[in-house]
N, C-alpha and C positions, 0 to 999 in steps of 0.2 A: 072348822070350816075352811080356814086358809089352806090346810093340807089337801082337802078335797079339790078346792079351786086350782091349786098348783098342779095336782095330778091330772085333772081334766085338761088344763091348758097344755101340759106336756104331751098328753095323748093327741090333742088336736095338732100341735106343732109337728109331732112325728108323722102324723097322717098327711099333713100338707106337704112336708118334705118328701115323703114317699111318692105322693101324687105328682109333684113337679118332676122328679127324676124319671118316674115311669112314663109319664106322658111326653116329656121331651124326647126320650128314647123312641117312643112309638111314633111320634111325629117325624123324627129323623129317618126312620125306617119305613115310613108309610108308602113311599113311591116304589122302592124295590120289592116290597112284600105285597103290593097291590091292596093295601089297606088292612091286611091281616094283622099287622102289629097293633093297629088301633082297636081292632076287635079283641085281641088278646089283652090289651091294656084296659079296655072297658070291663072285661070279665074279671081281671085281677083287681080292678078298683072296687067292684061290687063285693068281692070276697074280703078285701082289706078293710073296707068300711064296716062290714058285718063283724069282723074280728074286733075292730076298734070300739064299736058300740057295745059289744058284749064285755069287753075288757074294762071299760070305764066304771060301770056300777059295781062290779065285783071288786076292783082294786080300791075304789073309794070307800066302800063299806068295810073292807079289811083294815084300812088305815085309820078310820075314825073310831075304832073300838078302843 
């Protein structure tokens, strides 16, 4: 159980780190790109969250065997 918990916490931490970096860059580039960087960040966020949510159950089930 501890291994699954650690794995999920690691996935969440990685996702949050990625979100912060991506959105800070998008905010910094928002004015010169007329908001296109924020649209791109939103699309990338959707994809990254989808990948993270599919990675968690697969990884935790493999480690608990």
